[in-house]
Structures are given as C-alpha cells and as structure tokens.
N, C-alpha and C positions, 0 to 999 in steps of 0.2 A: 608032497605031504603038506598039509595046511598047518601053519604056526599061528595059533590064535589064543590069546590070553587076556588078562584084565587090562593090560596096557593097550591092546588092540581095541577093546571095547571103549575105553576112554577116548582113543584116537578117532574111532568111528563116530562117537557122539559129538566130539569136537568138530569133525568134518561136516556132519549134517548141520550143526549149529552155524558153522562158518558160512556154508552155502546159503542157508536161510537168511541169516542176518545181513550178509553182504548184499543179497538180492533186495532185501527190505530197504537198506540204506540207499541203494541205487534208485529206488522208486520213490523215496520220500522227496516231496517238493517243499522246499523251505528256503529262507534267505541264507541258510548255511549249507547250501547244496554242494559247494566245493569241498567243504570239510567232510560231508557225508560221503561223497564220491571217493575221496582219498582214503577215508577210514574203511569204506567198503572194499577198496582195492587191497589194502593191507590185510584185512580179514580173509579175503580171497586167497592171498598169498599163503596165509597160515593154513587155510583149508587145503591148498595144493600140497603143502609140505606134509600134512597129515595123510593125504591121499597116497603120498610116496611111502609112508610107513605101512599103510594098509596093503599096498601092492606088494611090499616086501613080505608081509605076513601071509599073503595069499600065494606066495612063491611065484609071482608074475615075473620078477627079474631073473629068477633061476631059469625060466623058460625063454626069456628075451634079454640076455645079458647086455646086448648092444644098446638097450634102451635104459640101462641103469642110471646113466648120467643125467637123464632128463629131469629127474626129481630135484636136482641141485641147481637148475637154471635160475632159480629165484634167489639164490644166496646174496647177490649184490643188489637186489631190488628192495629189501627191507629198509635199509637206511635212508635212501632218498625218498621213499614213499612216506615214511614216518616223519622225516624232516618237513616235507611239504604239508603234511597233515597238521603238525604243530604250528607251522608258520601261518596256516590258514586260520588257526584258532586265535592266535595272538596279534595278527595284523589285519585290521579292519579293511585295509586297502588291497589285500592280497587278491590276485587274479591268477587262475591256473592257465598259464600260457605256454607257448612253445619255447620261451626263453629259458626254461628250466631243463631243456633237453640234455645239457652237458652233465647234469647230475647222474644220468643213466648211461654214460659212456662205458664205465667199467662193466655194468650189467650187459650191455650190448656186446662188448668184446667177449665176455664169458659165454654168452648164449651162442654167438657165432662159432666160437671155438668148440663148444659142445656139439653143435650140429654138424661139425666136421665129420663126426662118426657116421653120418649118412653115406659118405663117399668111400668108406673103407670096409673091410670085411669084419665079421664078428671076431675072428681070431686076432686081428690087428687091434680092435677095440679092447679086447681082454688084455693084450700085451702092453699097449701104450697107456691105457687108463686104469682098467679094473685091477690089474695085478701090479700096478706101479705105485709104491708107497710115497714116492717123492711128489707125484701129481696130487695126491690127496692132502699131503702135508702142506704144500704150497697153496693150493686152492682154498682149503678150509682156513688156513692161517691168514691169507689175504682177505677173505670174506669176513672173518672175525674182526680183524683190525679195521676194516672198512666200516663195519657196523658200529664198532665202539667209538670211532671218530665221530660218526653221526650222532651217537648218544650224547657225547660231550657237547657237541654244537647245540643239540636240542635242549640240554640242561642250561646252557648259557642263554638261549632264547627265553626259557621259562624264567630264569633269574632276572633278565632284563624286563620282562613283562611285570614281574612283581614290584620292581623298582619304579617303573613308569606308571603303573596303575595308581600309585599313591599321589601322583602329580595331577591326576584328572578326576579321581573319585574320592569321595569322603568316606568310603567304605571299602573293605577288601572283598573281592569276589570269592565265592566258595570254590577253592581250587583243590579240595580234597580228592576229587576224581582224578585230576591231572597228577597230583602227588602220588596217588596209589599206582597209576600207570607208570610213572617214572620209576618207582620202587620195583615194580614187576619187570620193567624193561632192564634195569641195571642188574637185578638179581638173575634174570635169564642170561644176560651177557656173561656174568661170572660162572654160571652153571655151564654154559657153552665153553668158556675158557677152561674150566676144570676138565670137561670131557675131552677137549682138544689136547691138553697137556698129558692126560692119562693115556689117551689112545695113541698119540704119535711119539711121545717122549718117555712114556712109562712113569710119569710123575704122579704118584697117587696122593693128590691133595684132599681127597674125600674120605680117607681112612677106610678104603675098601667099599664104600657105598657106591651103588650103581647109579652114577650121575646120568647115564644115558636114558634111564627110565624117566628121570625128572624132566628132561627136555620135552618129552611127549606130553606129560601131564601139564607142563607150563604152557605149551602151545595150545592145548585144548582149553585151558583156563583162559588164555588170552581171547580166544574166539568168543567165549561167553561174556567175559567182563567188558571188553571193548564194546561189543554190540549191545549188550543189555543197557548200559548207561547211555549210549548214543541214541537208542530208541525210546527208552522210558524216562531218561533225564536229558532231553535234547538241548538244554540251554548251554550254549557254547560261550566260552569266555573271550569276548572281543573288546578291544579298546582302540581308540584312535590315539596313537602315541603323540605326545607333545614334542614337537621338534625344537631344536636349539636355535631360536631366532637370533639373528645377528645383532650385536650391540647390547650393552647393559643400559639399564634405566639411569637417568640423571638423578642426583640427590633431590632436586626440586620436584621431579616427577614422582619419586618414591614417596616423599612427604605428602604430596597432593593425593596420590592414589591410595595411600594408607588411610588418610583422613576420610576419603570417600568410601573405601571398603568397610572400615570399622563402623562408620555411621550406618551403612546399610545392614551390617551384621547385627548391630545392637537394636536397630529399629525394626527390621523385618524378621529377624531370627531365622534366616534360611537354613541354619544348621539343624533345625528340628526336622527337616526333610531327610529321611534315611536314604533316599536315592539321590542326594545332592551330588552333582558333578561339577567340574570346572566350567563346563559349557553352560550349565544352568546358572551358576553364580555369575558368570560373565554377562549373561542376559539380564539378570536381576540388578547387577551393579552398573551395567552399561560401560564396563571396562573390557577392552580388547582381551581376548583369551590368552594370547601370547604375553601381553603385558602383565596380565593377572598372574600367570605362571611365574614370570620373573619376579614379580612383587613378593610372592611368598618366599622365594629363595634369597632375594637380595634385601628385602625390607624386613622380613621376619626371621630369616635364617631357619626356616622350617618349610616342609612341604605342605601341600593343600590338606592332606589327610590329617597331619599332626595338629594344625591350627584349628581346623573345624572340630576335631574331637576334644580339644581343650575347652572350647565353648560348650560342647555337649556335657562334658564332665562338670563344668561350673553350673550348668543348668540342672543337672542331676542333684548336685549338692543343695541347690536352692529348694528342690522338691522334697528333699529328705527332712521331713519333720515328723514328730511323733504321731501327729494326727494322720498324716498321709500314709504312714506305714501300717496303720490299722486297716485301711481299705485297699492297699496296693502292695504288690510284691516288689522286691528290688528290681526284678527283670521288667515288670510293667513300667516302672519309673524310668528305667534305662531306655525302653522303647519310646516313652514320652519325651525323652531328651534327644531323640534323633538317632540312637544307635539301631543298627539293623540286626545284630545277632548278639547272643550272650557272650560268645568268645571274643568278639571285637570289643565289646564293652569292658569285659574283665581285663583284657590286655591293655587297652588304652587307659583305664582307670589306674591300674598298677603302675604304668609307666609315668603318668602325670603326677600322681599323688604319693607314690611309693607305699601305698596301702591297698589292700583289697577292699572292695565295696563293703563287705561285712565288717572289716576292721574299722573303717571310717564311720560307719553307722553306730557301732558299739561305742566308740570314743565320743561321738557327738551326743548320744543319748545319756552318756554318763555325766556330761557337764551340767 
C-alpha cells in the first residue's frame, strides 16, 4: 500500500531541487570551486536523505527490509562536509586535499558496518538491526553528538572570522547568509535532538507536536535555501587572516610609523574608499602589512576597522551642514564618507558618538 501525503510531496520537491542544485554547483566554474563542490556534496546528502523518506513512503523497505539501513549511511557525513565547506569560505588558503581524510573515519566505519548486511540473511538483518532498539539508540545518538560537535566547531570558525575580518577590512562583509544558515543548522540540530529523546526515551519536549514531520520540512528547506543563495548570490566570504607575527614593535618604531600613517590618512584620505583593506592601506602608506596590523593594536589600542571608521564619522560630521542636507540624504553623506552600508554606518556612528546620526544632526542644527 502506498503511503503518500503532504510531507511526501515536500520531500519529493526537496529531492528534485537538491539533485538539480547540486548538479549545477558541480558544473559552475569559478574561483570558489572548492566551496561549490563541498556545498554540492552536502546538498546531495540532503537529497539522498529525502530519497530514503520517499522510498519509505513507496513501501520499498517493506519489500526489501535488508536494505533499510542504507538510507542512514550518510549520518556521519553531514558534519565533516559542512566543516570543510565553512572552512573553505573563511580560509582563503584552503585547499581540498587528502589530508582531511581522518574527518571521515567515523563515516567509513559506519558504512562498512552497514554493508555487513550483504553477507547475512534477511532474517539476521531483521533480528540484529531492524528489531533491535539498542542499535538505533546508539547509532542515532552517536550521529547526533557527532554532528553537534561539528556545529560547535563551525560556530567557533565563524566567530574567529568575524574577529579577524576587522583586522584587515575597513568594513564588515554581509554575513546575513551565513548567519541564516547557522540558525537553520542549530535549529535543525535541536529538532533532531527532540525527535531522538521522544523516540528513544519517551521524553516529550515538544508538547505532543510531531517533531518528525519538521525534520523532513527542514531538510527540504535546506536543499532550496543553500542552493538558491549559492547560485544566485555566489559571493563567498573570504579573507586572508592576519597571522600573529613574532615580536612587538619598539616604542621608537611605533612613534615613527604612527606619524607616517596619520600623515597619509590626513593627506590622501584613504578612508573614503569603502573597499579599503589592510593590504590597500599597506600599499598606500608603504608600511609592511604585518607592522601595520601591530601598529593599530599597539599604537592605537584599536583594530583597523575601528580607527578607519572614526575618520569616516569625523568626515561625515564635517559634511553635515544645513546647506548640504538640502540636497543630500543622511545615507548619501554616509556613502560619501566611505561607509559601505547603512547598517555599518549606524552602528559605527552610535558606538563612536553615543548618538544616532539623526540625533547628532538635530542637535547640530539647533545650535
């Protein structure tokens, strides 16, 4: 008998999307090819999982119970694949090489154990695996813990990226895409945990709600969201992290470099470039990039991002005159001051002046 409902339809759409999008990602030729390949593999894993749901709906596993375990061979592949994908986003020097093979050892062990069923009878498969609650409790529990650990590591990588980008960029990259994905991933992990506790230990943390259905909706949504942004918003967030070079600057070096840097900033006004980076400033000032990075922290007690935005805010204040506001908006003056986005401008202005731009202008015009 065919079991087909609205969850099945969602899973089918997600499966088709997953196959299409992963194929497109594999074929896209760009400088971010490693990231595209890894994302394609992850979406393919999602599609494979959704296929298992469809096979269940079509009663395939009822007819072939010895093959029921095959749908779970990807349980230990999600975490390592996602880890490598995010690492490729945030590490400009990342290369997909065989050295990462150790990440997949748990997955290989699980897959080999699963394919052990080829050498035993259907009755033995049913007795050892299908009808054995301890097997499902242990396997799913280990897989859940395995993937949660990777999510924690990925979150740490993302946090490190956000800290380091302020050392080399005068602007924050738009990370909303990554933030949305992290929320979805963490939410999905909690949903999975809720299903696991309910299924194996009878702990109803969802107040009777069918968490199992949410899992399939979430998987289908992932296939669409991941792929859509990767294809139609392909800009990936890469930076070259600034290493901790050995040795601090001498006091005489700090004074000399500060004088040189401030002279260039006041003369050439590089902060008006919204795409200004530490590398660009290094070339403009003819100061070594590593020394320049240390100068910001040791000479100014600030990072690159903070100091440059202070100059931008000061420039904005100079532009704010009654006459200029007649022909320009606040946002246009912010752009003229070197800010790249409204959000960055508002956050920086509030942090530096303890006022919003509108409050500052109102007070200035009242004088």
